C-alpha positions in Angstrom: 0.0 0.1 0.0 1.3 3.3 -1.1 1.8 6.2 1.8 0.3 9.4 0.7 2.9 12.3 0.9 1.9 16.1 0.9 2.6 17.8 -2.3 6.0 19.7 -2.8 4.2 22.9 -2.7 2.4 22.1 0.6 5.9 21.1 2.0 7.2 24.5 1.4 4.2 26.4 2.6 4.5 24.4 6.0 8.1 25.1 6.3 7.8 28.6 5.7 4.7 28.8 8.3 7.0 27.3 10.9 9.8 29.8 10.4 10.3 32.0 13.0 10.4 35.9 12.0 13.6 37.9 12.9 13.1 39.8 16.0 14.2 43.4 16.1 14.9 45.8 18.8 12.0 48.6 19.4 12.8 51.7 17.4 12.7 53.8 20.7 15.5 51.3 22.1 17.6 51.5 18.9 17.5 55.2 18.8 18.5 55.3 22.6 21.5 53.1 22.1 22.7 55.0 19.1 22.3 58.3 20.7 24.1 57.0 23.9 26.8 55.7 21.7 27.1 59.0 20.0 27.4 60.9 23.3 29.9 58.4 24.8 32.1 59.3 21.7 31.7 62.9 21.8 32.5 63.0 25.8 35.7 61.0 25.3 36.9 63.2 22.5 36.1 66.1 24.8 37.9 64.7 27.4 41.0 64.3 25.3 40.9 68.2 24.2 40.5 68.7 28.2 43.8 66.7 28.5 45.5 68.5 25.7 45.1 71.8 27.2 46.3 70.5 30.6 49.3 68.8 29.1 50.4 71.8 27.1 49.9 74.1 30.2 52.4 71.7 31.9 55.0 71.4 29.1 54.9 75.4 29.5 55.1 75.3 33.1 58.2 72.8 33.1 59.9 74.9 30.6 59.3 78.1 32.3 60.7 76.7 35.5 63.8 75.2 34.1 64.7 78.7 32.3 63.8 80.6 35.5 66.9 82.1 37.6 67.8 79.5 40.5 66.4 80.4 44.0 67.7 79.6 47.4 67.0 76.2 49.1 64.9 78.0 51.7 62.4 79.4 49.3 62.1 75.8 47.8 61.5 74.5 51.3 59.1 77.1 52.0 56.9 76.4 48.8 57.1 72.7 49.6 56.0 73.4 53.2 52.6 75.3 52.0 52.2 72.1 49.4 53.2 73.9 46.4 54.6 72.0 43.6 58.4 72.1 43.5 59.2 69.8 40.6 61.8 71.2 38.0 62.1 74.6 40.1 65.6 75.5 39.8 67.5 76.1 43.0 71.0 76.7 44.3 72.3 75.0 47.5 75.4 75.1 49.2 77.4 72.2 51.4 79.9 69.4 51.3 79.5 66.1 49.7 79.8 63.1 51.8 80.9 60.8 48.9 81.3 57.6 51.1 77.6 57.5 51.3 76.5 58.1 47.4 73.7 55.9 46.2 73.6 54.7 42.6 70.4 54.6 40.5 70.4 52.4 37.4 69.9 54.6 34.3 70.8 54.9 30.6 72.4 57.7 29.0 72.7 58.7 25.4 72.4 54.9 24.8 75.0 53.8 27.4 73.8 51.9 30.7 75.2 52.9 33.8 74.1 54.8 37.2 73.0 57.9 38.3 75.1 59.1 41.4 73.2 60.3 44.2 75.5 61.7 46.9 74.5 63.5 50.4 75.2 67.3 50.4 76.1 67.9 53.9 74.2 71.4 54.5 75.8 74.1 57.0 72.9 73.6 59.5 73.6 69.6 60.0 71.0 68.4 57.5 71.6 66.6 54.2 70.2 66.6 50.9 70.9 63.7 48.2 71.9 65.5 44.9 72.0 63.7 41.6 75.2 64.7 40.7 74.7 63.0 37.2 75.5 59.8 35.0 78.5 57.2 35.2 79.2 54.5 33.0 78.3 50.9 34.5 82.0 50.1 34.9 82.7 53.4 36.7 80.0 52.6 39.6 83.0 52.2 42.0 84.1 55.7 43.3 87.7 54.7 43.2 87.6 54.4 39.4 86.7 58.3 39.2 88.5 60.1 42.3 89.0 63.3 40.2 85.0 63.8 40.5 84.8 63.2 44.4 85.1 66.9 44.9 86.2 68.0 48.5 85.4 71.0 50.4 82.6 73.5 50.3 80.6 73.4 46.8 77.7 75.5 45.3 75.1 73.1 43.3 72.8 74.5 41.0 70.0 72.3 39.6 66.2 71.2 39.6 64.5 70.5 42.5 62.6 67.2 42.6 60.2 65.8 45.2 60.7 62.1 46.3 58.1 59.4 44.8 55.6 58.0 47.5 55.8 54.6 46.5 57.0 52.3 43.8 55.9 53.5 40.1 54.8 50.1 38.9 54.8 46.6 40.0 57.0 46.0 36.9 59.6 48.3 38.5 62.0 45.8 40.6 62.5 46.1 44.2 65.7 48.2 45.3 68.7 46.2 46.1 69.9 48.1 49.0 72.7 45.4 49.7 74.5 45.8 46.2 73.7 49.8 46.4 71.8 49.5 43.2 68.3 51.3 43.1 65.5 51.1 40.4 63.3 53.7 41.8 64.2 56.7 44.0 63.0 55.5 47.4 64.2 58.3 49.5 63.6 56.3 52.9 65.5 53.3 51.8 68.5 55.5 50.2 68.6 57.5 53.7 68.6 54.4 55.7 71.2 52.4 53.6 73.5 55.4 53.3 73.3 55.5 57.3 71.6 59.1 57.5 69.2 60.2 60.3 65.7 60.0 58.5 64.8 63.3 60.7 67.7 65.5 59.2 67.4 64.3 55.5 65.1 67.0 53.4 62.3 65.4 51.8 63.5 66.5 47.8 66.5 65.8 45.6 68.2 68.1 43.6 69.4 67.3 40.0 72.7 68.9 39.5 73.0 71.0 36.2 75.3 70.3 33.2 78.6 72.3 35.0 81.4 69.9 34.4 82.8 67.9 37.3 86.9 67.4 37.5 87.7 64.5 35.3 84.4 64.6 33.5 82.2 62.2 35.7 79.8 62.3 36.7 78.2 63.9 33.6 75.6 66.5 35.1 72.4 68.0 33.7 70.7 64.6 32.9 67.3 65.3 33.9 64.8 63.8 31.5 61.5 65.5 30.8 59.5 63.0 28.6 55.9 64.0 28.6 54.1 62.2 25.7 51.2 64.5 24.2 49.3 62.4 21.8 46.0 64.0 23.1 45.2 65.9 20.0 45.5 62.4 17.9 43.2 60.7 20.5 40.5 63.5 20.4 40.3 63.4 16.6 40.0 59.6 16.7 37.2 59.8 19.2 35.6 62.6 17.4 36.2 60.7 13.9 34.1 57.7 15.3 31.4 59.8 16.5 31.1 61.2 12.9 31.4 57.9 11.3 28.5 56.5 13.5 26.3 59.6 12.5 27.2 59.1 8.7 26.2 55.3 8.9 22.7 56.2 11.0 22.0 58.9 8.2 22.9 56.4 5.3 20.7 53.7 6.8 17.7 56.1 7.3 18.0 57.6 3.7 18.3 53.9 2.1 15.0 52.9 4.2 13.4 56.2 3.4 14.1 55.8 -0.3 13.2 51.9 -0.2 9.7 51.3 -2.4 6.9 50.2 -0.1 6.2 46.3 0.3 
């Protein structure tokens, strides 16, 4: 006995009737999402413009401070006690170097690896201040290999005031090796303790010495680096460009839908 089968047209009709229609978001929800995305892109672009103005002002301030005449150390201390920013302010200070207590900060200079030499400058009032005297090559870390630069007696140092870091700048930065006198970040407390200085009599700032030549050529002064990338204009253009592209896509879709023949 032959089993009856539905006609081919009937099968197609049945299949079509069981297919689920594609669900679309309600128009109001779609519009709300598009407006939210557009607003976010515009706000990100505006934030980058604000950051651009801030960064340009900061760069200008640093340049102005570095070009200003040096002021006495007492003026820097007074500004710091008032909570003012002392970074990159020019300063002059008198004292005597305690070369036996110098600390070494791992660094590179002109592509060469080595150390910045931080030496306590003993002030006339009995306090001390770490001075970044400059760069020495890796194999000249030992002060005995550069005796000419170990200046004795009273000196006058001109340079840039630098505040200490409150904490290690990144987890990627190694811990300071005080036993080997190798520092990877400027931890004033560790530098003070490892040098055997009284923390109560060490000033809470550093001074980066200027490029005045030292006897024998080492350390090389004037090594302060100011590296402030300023890519905020590029970022602002990117965010505003994405907002414009989104607006263009929405407009094109609306025009295409409006011009489509009615079904």
